Backbone as JSON Lines, residues from 0, in Angstrom:
{"i":0,"aa":"X","n":[90.77,68.58,96.35],"ca":[91.61,70.17,96.78],"c":[93.57,70.3,96.39]}
{"i":1,"aa":"X","n":[94.03,70.99,96.58],"ca":[95.34,70.64,96.47],"c":[95.76,72.09,96.73]}
{"i":2,"aa":"X","n":[96.76,71.73,98.51],"ca":[97.14,72.69,99.18],"c":[98.47,72.93,99.3]}
{"i":3,"aa":"X","n":[98.83,73.56,98.52],"ca":[100.56,73.68,98.8],"c":[101.13,75.12,99.17]}
{"i":4,"aa":"X","n":[101.69,74.9,100.53],"ca":[101.73,76.67,101.22],"c":[100.88,77.33,101.34]}
{"i":5,"aa":"X","n":[101.25,78.43,100.69],"ca":[99.83,79.98,100.56],"c":[99.21,79.51,99.21]}
{"i":6,"aa":"X","n":[99.46,78.48,98.49],"ca":[98.73,78.71,97.47],"c":[97.38,76.95,97.21]}
{"i":7,"aa":"X","n":[96.32,77.5,96.92],"ca":[95.36,76.71,96.94],"c":[94.42,76.31,95.39]}
{"i":8,"aa":"X","n":[94.09,75.09,95.08],"ca":[93.12,75.29,93.96],"c":[92.42,74.02,94.41]}
{"i":9,"aa":"X","n":[91.19,74.05,93.9],"ca":[89.87,73.2,94.19],"c":[89.1,73.42,93.11]}
{"i":10,"aa":"X","n":[88.59,72.44,93.26],"ca":[86.78,72.2,92.65],"c":[86.02,72.08,93.22]}
{"i":11,"aa":"X","n":[85.16,72.82,92.76],"ca":[83.77,72.98,93.53],"c":[82.71,73.07,92.91]}
{"i":12,"aa":"X","n":[81.18,72.44,93.55],"ca":[79.88,72.2,93.07],"c":[79.36,73.39,94.04]}
{"i":13,"aa":"X","n":[78.6,74.5,93.38],"ca":[77.96,75.33,93.69],"c":[76.48,75.43,93.8]}
{"i":14,"aa":"X","n":[75.8,74.93,95.05],"ca":[74.51,74.67,94.53],"c":[73.37,76.54,94.63]}
{"i":15,"aa":"X","n":[73.85,77.33,95.23],"ca":[72.8,78.31,94.98],"c":[73.32,79.98,94.64]}
{"i":16,"aa":"X","n":[72.93,80.84,94.51],"ca":[73.79,82.15,93.89],"c":[74.13,82.82,95.61]}
{"i":17,"aa":"X","n":[74.88,83.56,95.59],"ca":[75.59,84.26,96.88],"c":[76.25,83.2,97.86]}
{"i":18,"aa":"X","n":[76.66,82.04,97.44],"ca":[77.55,81.0,98.43],"c":[78.63,81.76,98.44]}
{"i":19,"aa":"X","n":[79.18,81.62,99.87],"ca":[80.03,82.59,100.15],"c":[80.85,81.16,100.73]}
{"i":20,"aa":"X","n":[82.89,81.21,100.48],"ca":[83.41,80.27,100.27],"c":[84.51,80.66,101.35]}
{"i":21,"aa":"X","n":[84.83,80.27,102.08],"ca":[85.86,80.61,103.25],"c":[87.22,80.14,102.9]}
{"i":22,"aa":"X","n":[88.35,80.34,103.33],"ca":[89.23,79.78,102.61],"c":[90.2,79.26,104.09]}
{"i":23,"aa":"X","n":[91.03,78.85,104.41],"ca":[91.98,78.15,105.58],"c":[93.3,79.36,105.44]}
{"i":24,"aa":"X","n":[92.75,80.42,105.44],"ca":[93.68,82.09,105.55],"c":[93.41,82.72,106.43]}
{"i":25,"aa":"X","n":[94.05,83.27,107.44],"ca":[93.78,84.36,107.75],"c":[93.42,85.39,107.08]}
{"i":26,"aa":"X","n":[92.21,86.38,106.86],"ca":[92.45,87.3,106.21],"c":[93.76,88.61,106.02]}
{"i":27,"aa":"X","n":[94.38,88.93,104.8],"ca":[95.06,89.77,105.15],"c":[95.14,89.83,103.36]}
{"i":28,"aa":"X","n":[95.8,91.7,103.02],"ca":[95.44,92.18,101.56],"c":[96.71,91.27,101.15]}
{"i":29,"aa":"X","n":[96.89,91.07,99.26],"ca":[97.77,89.9,99.15],"c":[97.14,89.16,98.23]}
{"i":30,"aa":"X","n":[96.07,88.14,98.57],"ca":[95.55,87.25,98.25],"c":[95.32,87.47,96.49]}
{"i":31,"aa":"X","n":[95.7,86.43,95.96],"ca":[94.64,86.62,94.31],"c":[93.76,85.47,94.25]}
{"i":32,"aa":"X","n":[92.45,85.58,94.13],"ca":[91.65,84.84,93.88],"c":[91.0,84.93,92.55]}
{"i":33,"aa":"X","n":[91.07,83.19,91.92],"ca":[90.93,83.4,90.47],"c":[89.1,82.08,90.82]}
{"i":34,"aa":"X","n":[88.56,82.58,89.79],"ca":[87.62,81.42,89.72],"c":[86.96,81.55,88.48]}
{"i":35,"aa":"X","n":[87.26,80.06,87.66],"ca":[87.26,79.66,86.94],"c":[88.2,81.11,85.43]}
{"i":36,"aa":"X","n":[89.52,81.47,85.84],"ca":[90.43,82.18,85.09],"c":[89.92,83.86,85.78]}
{"i":37,"aa":"X","n":[88.72,84.08,85.9],"ca":[88.56,85.5,86.46],"c":[88.65,85.8,88.06]}
{"i":38,"aa":"X","n":[89.47,86.89,87.82],"ca":[89.82,87.32,89.41],"c":[89.01,87.49,90.1]}
{"i":39,"aa":"X","n":[88.52,87.36,91.04],"ca":[87.43,87.96,92.52],"c":[87.5,88.67,93.75]}
{"i":40,"aa":"X","n":[86.83,89.97,93.46],"ca":[87.52,90.21,94.88],"c":[87.36,89.89,96.58]}
{"i":41,"aa":"X","n":[87.87,89.55,97.39],"ca":[87.76,88.94,98.48],"c":[87.5,89.69,99.28]}
{"i":42,"aa":"X","n":[87.13,89.23,101.0],"ca":[86.71,90.0,101.62],"c":[87.05,89.11,102.92]}
{"i":43,"aa":"X","n":[86.99,89.78,104.09],"ca":[87.42,88.92,105.56],"c":[86.19,88.54,105.65]}
{"i":44,"aa":"X","n":[85.83,87.42,106.51],"ca":[84.25,86.97,107.05],"c":[84.36,86.92,108.38]}
{"i":45,"aa":"X","n":[83.02,86.46,108.74],"ca":[82.95,86.91,110.55],"c":[83.55,85.95,110.89]}
{"i":46,"aa":"X","n":[84.51,85.3,110.72],"ca":[85.26,84.57,111.66],"c":[86.81,84.87,111.62]}
{"i":47,"aa":"X","n":[86.77,86.01,110.86],"ca":[88.18,86.44,110.37],"c":[89.22,85.73,109.47]}
{"i":48,"aa":"X","n":[88.69,85.12,108.35],"ca":[89.18,84.73,107.28],"c":[89.12,85.08,106.31]}
{"i":49,"aa":"X","n":[89.85,84.23,105.23],"ca":[89.11,84.95,103.69],"c":[88.2,84.32,103.34]}
{"i":50,"aa":"X","n":[87.47,85.19,102.18],"ca":[86.4,84.89,101.85],"c":[86.18,85.46,100.62]}
{"i":51,"aa":"X","n":[84.87,84.6,99.95],"ca":[84.78,85.32,98.56],"c":[83.23,84.42,98.52]}
{"i":52,"aa":"X","n":[82.23,85.75,97.83],"ca":[80.86,85.12,97.4],"c":[80.95,84.77,95.83]}
{"i":53,"aa":"X","n":[79.91,83.61,95.76],"ca":[80.32,83.24,94.52],"c":[79.01,83.63,93.35]}
{"i":54,"aa":"X","n":[78.82,83.54,92.46],"ca":[77.53,83.74,91.64],"c":[77.01,81.8,91.39]}
{"i":55,"aa":"X","n":[75.67,81.88,91.55],"ca":[75.39,80.4,90.95],"c":[75.89,79.73,89.64]}
{"i":56,"aa":"X","n":[76.83,78.6,89.64],"ca":[77.78,77.63,89.05],"c":[77.22,76.55,88.98]}
{"i":57,"aa":"X","n":[77.52,75.6,87.78],"ca":[76.99,74.19,88.13],"c":[78.49,73.86,88.22]}
{"i":58,"aa":"X","n":[79.73,73.85,88.43],"ca":[80.95,73.79,88.85],"c":[82.1,74.58,88.69]}
{"i":59,"aa":"X","n":[82.87,74.92,89.65],"ca":[84.17,76.15,89.28],"c":[85.4,75.62,89.98]}
{"i":60,"aa":"X","n":[86.13,75.79,89.14],"ca":[87.87,75.67,89.98],"c":[88.25,77.16,89.68]}
{"i":61,"aa":"X","n":[88.84,77.07,91.54],"ca":[88.93,78.08,92.34],"c":[90.75,78.25,92.51]}
{"i":62,"aa":"X","n":[91.34,79.09,92.61],"ca":[92.49,79.25,92.74],"c":[92.93,80.4,93.78]}
{"i":63,"aa":"X","n":[93.87,79.77,94.66],"ca":[94.04,80.73,95.57],"c":[95.59,81.11,95.72]}
{"i":64,"aa":"X","n":[96.47,82.48,95.65],"ca":[97.54,82.26,95.7],"c":[97.95,83.93,96.23]}
{"i":65,"aa":"X","n":[98.79,84.12,97.13],"ca":[99.52,84.99,97.46],"c":[100.36,85.63,96.78]}
{"i":66,"aa":"X","n":[100.02,87.36,95.85],"ca":[101.33,87.12,95.51],"c":[102.09,88.82,96.2]}
{"i":67,"aa":"X","n":[101.06,88.96,97.06],"ca":[101.9,90.22,97.54],"c":[101.08,91.6,97.56]}
{"i":68,"aa":"X","n":[101.29,92.43,98.16],"ca":[101.0,93.79,97.68],"c":[102.11,95.02,97.49]}
{"i":69,"aa":"X","n":[101.37,95.99,96.82],"ca":[102.03,96.58,96.01],"c":[103.23,97.34,97.06]}
{"i":70,"aa":"X","n":[102.9,97.78,98.0],"ca":[103.43,98.14,99.36],"c":[104.48,97.47,99.58]}
{"i":71,"aa":"X","n":[104.51,96.14,99.97],"ca":[105.68,95.04,99.69],"c":[106.46,94.84,98.94]}
{"i":72,"aa":"X","n":[106.07,95.16,97.73],"ca":[107.21,95.0,96.37],"c":[107.59,96.08,96.55]}
{"i":73,"aa":"X","n":[107.37,97.75,97.15],"ca":[108.09,98.93,96.82],"c":[109.28,98.74,97.89]}
{"i":74,"aa":"X","n":[108.55,97.88,99.59],"ca":[109.26,97.8,100.47],"c":[110.61,97.05,100.42]}
{"i":75,"aa":"X","n":[110.68,95.97,99.41],"ca":[111.64,95.25,98.88],"c":[112.67,95.82,97.9]}
{"i":76,"aa":"X","n":[112.4,96.74,96.79],"ca":[113.22,97.2,95.86],"c":[113.98,98.57,96.81]}
{"i":77,"aa":"X","n":[113.28,99.37,97.85],"ca":[113.66,100.24,98.72],"c":[114.92,99.68,99.82]}
{"i":78,"aa":"X","n":[114.8,97.95,100.24],"ca":[115.77,97.29,100.77],"c":[117.08,97.17,99.72]}
{"i":79,"aa":"X","n":[116.5,96.91,99.02],"ca":[117.92,96.14,98.24],"c":[118.55,97.33,97.6]}
{"i":80,"aa":"X","n":[118.31,98.37,97.51],"ca":[119.08,99.62,96.58],"c":[119.44,100.08,98.38]}
{"i":81,"aa":"X","n":[119.35,99.83,99.2],"ca":[119.72,100.21,100.15],"c":[121.15,99.35,100.91]}
{"i":82,"aa":"X","n":[120.64,97.96,100.37],"ca":[121.77,97.28,100.68],"c":[122.82,97.56,99.71]}
{"i":83,"aa":"X","n":[122.3,97.59,98.33],"ca":[123.8,98.12,97.74],"c":[124.2,99.28,97.63]}
{"i":84,"aa":"X","n":[123.93,100.43,98.16],"ca":[124.5,101.5,98.78],"c":[125.42,100.94,99.59]}
{"i":85,"aa":"X","n":[125.13,100.53,100.51],"ca":[125.77,100.39,101.55],"c":[127.09,99.56,101.39]}
{"i":86,"aa":"X","n":[126.93,98.8,100.77],"ca":[128.06,98.12,100.17],"c":[128.92,98.86,99.31]}
{"i":87,"aa":"X","n":[128.19,99.51,98.28],"ca":[129.22,100.79,97.73],"c":[129.99,101.39,98.54]}
{"i":88,"aa":"X","n":[129.14,102.08,99.59],"ca":[129.94,102.87,100.41],"c":[130.82,102.5,101.41]}
{"i":89,"aa":"X","n":[130.57,101.17,101.76],"ca":[132.02,100.46,102.51],"c":[133.19,99.98,100.84]}
{"i":90,"aa":"X","n":[132.97,99.95,99.72],"ca":[134.07,99.39,99.43],"c":[134.95,100.87,98.9]}
{"i":91,"aa":"X","n":[134.19,102.04,98.29],"ca":[134.58,103.25,98.56],"c":[135.31,104.1,99.93]}
{"i":92,"aa":"X","n":[134.94,103.9,101.17],"ca":[135.92,103.91,102.36],"c":[136.7,103.24,102.45]}
{"i":93,"aa":"X","n":[136.73,101.69,101.3],"ca":[138.18,100.97,102.34],"c":[139.45,101.25,101.15]}
{"i":94,"aa":"X","n":[138.78,101.88,100.3],"ca":[139.86,102.23,98.09],"c":[140.5,103.82,99.44]}
{"i":95,"aa":"X","n":[139.87,104.18,99.81],"ca":[140.17,105.82,100.24],"c":[141.02,105.57,101.42]}
{"i":96,"aa":"X","n":[141.21,104.64,102.57],"ca":[141.81,104.61,103.74],"c":[143.39,103.67,103.0]}
{"i":97,"aa":"X","n":[143.0,102.72,101.94],"ca":[143.93,102.29,101.65],"c":[145.05,102.94,100.82]}
{"i":98,"aa":"X","n":[144.24,104.37,100.34],"ca":[145.49,104.82,99.47],"c":[146.25,106.36,100.04]}
């Protein structure tokens, strides 16, 4: 297992079909989980953590990374545009007063 901040990767051996794997992250949208390179759907476990259900395999490499949500991406763009607009307005206002 290798855990670095919000990213985690590990190799596991699965014994039976329908194994539920629970990760040490509080369930929140925006996590991307891949098993052997294929993205799988996550859900909230009974304990409130991030979890996935795995099919029967002899061994797997699981990678968990936080990529954020589409809403977070749009919010960052709107915030950036607002900041740039305020800066342009302040520069324009100083030029008008200075003339």
